[in-house]
C-alpha positions as CSV (number, residue, x, y, z in Angstrom):
1,M,43.4,-52.0,10.7
2,S,46.5,-53.9,12.0
3,H,48.4,-52.8,15.0
4,T,51.3,-51.6,12.9
5,D,49.3,-49.3,10.5
6,D,49.5,-46.2,12.8
7,C,52.9,-47.0,14.3
8,P,56.2,-46.4,12.7
9,K,58.5,-49.4,12.5
10,G,55.7,-51.8,13.5
11,R,55.6,-50.8,17.2
12,S,52.5,-51.5,19.2
13,Q,50.3,-48.6,20.1
14,F,50.0,-50.1,23.6
15,L,53.4,-49.2,24.9
16,T,54.2,-49.1,28.6
17,F,56.5,-46.3,29.6
18,E,59.0,-46.3,32.4
19,S,58.6,-43.9,35.3
20,T,59.5,-40.3,34.7
21,D,61.8,-40.4,37.7
22,K,64.8,-40.1,35.5
23,I,66.6,-37.0,34.1
24,V,68.7,-36.8,31.0
25,I,71.8,-34.5,30.9
26,D,74.5,-34.2,28.3
27,R,77.9,-35.8,28.9
28,K,79.7,-32.4,29.1
29,T,77.3,-31.2,32.0
30,F,77.7,-34.6,33.8
31,K,81.5,-34.5,33.5
32,R,81.6,-30.9,34.8
33,A,79.3,-31.7,37.8
34,F,81.2,-34.8,38.6
35,L,84.5,-33.0,38.5
36,L,83.2,-30.2,40.7
37,L,82.0,-32.7,43.3
38,Q,85.2,-34.8,43.1
39,T,87.3,-31.6,43.5
40,S,85.2,-30.6,46.5
41,V,85.7,-33.9,48.2
42,D,89.5,-33.6,47.7
43,T,89.5,-30.0,49.0
44,L,87.7,-31.1,52.2
45,A,90.2,-33.9,52.8
46,N,93.1,-31.5,52.3
47,V,91.5,-28.9,54.6
48,R,91.1,-31.6,57.2
49,H,94.8,-32.5,56.9
50,R,95.6,-28.9,57.6
51,E,93.5,-28.9,60.7
52,V,95.7,-31.7,62.0
53,F,98.5,-29.1,61.9
54,L,96.5,-26.8,64.1
55,E,95.7,-29.5,66.6
56,C,99.4,-30.5,66.8
57,L,100.4,-26.9,67.1
58,N,97.9,-26.3,69.9
59,K,99.1,-29.4,71.8
60,Y,102.7,-28.3,71.3
61,L,102.1,-24.8,72.5
62,L,100.1,-26.0,75.6
63,E,102.8,-28.5,76.6
64,S,105.7,-26.1,76.1
65,A,106.8,-24.2,79.2
66,Q,109.0,-21.8,77.4
67,L,109.4,-21.1,73.7
68,D,112.6,-19.8,72.2
69,D,112.8,-17.9,68.9
70,S,113.2,-21.2,66.9
71,D,110.1,-22.7,68.5
72,C,108.1,-19.5,67.7
73,F,109.3,-19.6,64.1
74,R,108.2,-23.2,63.7
75,A,104.8,-22.4,65.2
76,T,104.5,-19.4,62.8
77,L,105.3,-21.7,59.8
78,L,102.5,-24.1,60.8
79,L,100.0,-21.2,61.2
80,D,101.1,-19.8,57.8
81,A,100.6,-23.2,56.1
82,Y,97.0,-23.2,57.5
83,Y,96.1,-19.6,56.7
84,E,97.6,-19.7,53.2
85,Y,95.6,-22.7,52.1
86,V,92.4,-23.2,54.1
87,P,90.5,-19.9,53.7
88,A,91.1,-19.8,49.9
89,S,90.3,-23.5,49.6
90,L,87.0,-23.1,51.5
91,A,86.1,-20.1,49.3
92,L,86.8,-22.2,46.2
93,L,84.9,-25.1,47.7
94,G,81.9,-22.9,48.1
95,S,82.1,-21.7,44.5
96,N,82.5,-25.3,43.2
97,L,79.5,-26.5,45.1
98,Q,77.4,-23.6,44.0
99,E,78.2,-24.3,40.4
100,A,77.4,-28.0,40.8
101,F,74.1,-27.0,42.4
102,E,73.3,-24.7,39.4
103,L,74.1,-27.5,37.0
104,M,71.8,-29.9,38.9
105,R,69.1,-27.2,39.0
106,G,69.5,-26.7,35.2
107,A,69.2,-30.4,34.6
108,G,65.8,-30.5,36.3
109,H,66.9,-32.1,39.6
110,D,64.3,-32.0,42.2
111,Y,65.7,-31.0,45.6
């Protein structure tokens, strides 16, 4: 019996296989997981930029001996910019990372 009798397309029966340390996922799942992670990185960068506002505001308030109404209004605007964006962004970040984790778990990722 030749080596091609039992093998389709003439392949050898003595194949060497690569390690099973790889996973295969469909393109749609990969794109979704990649988008979630990319969005999460962007969100973290934007949150960090908003924290710079708070640091500047804190320094401004500590260095100011007296604040008039205009100064208080400016400080309030900085606080509003932080509180309108950051808590909602962090909640969305948590949701995105949880979804990405579920996608990786579904793809058989060992963690």
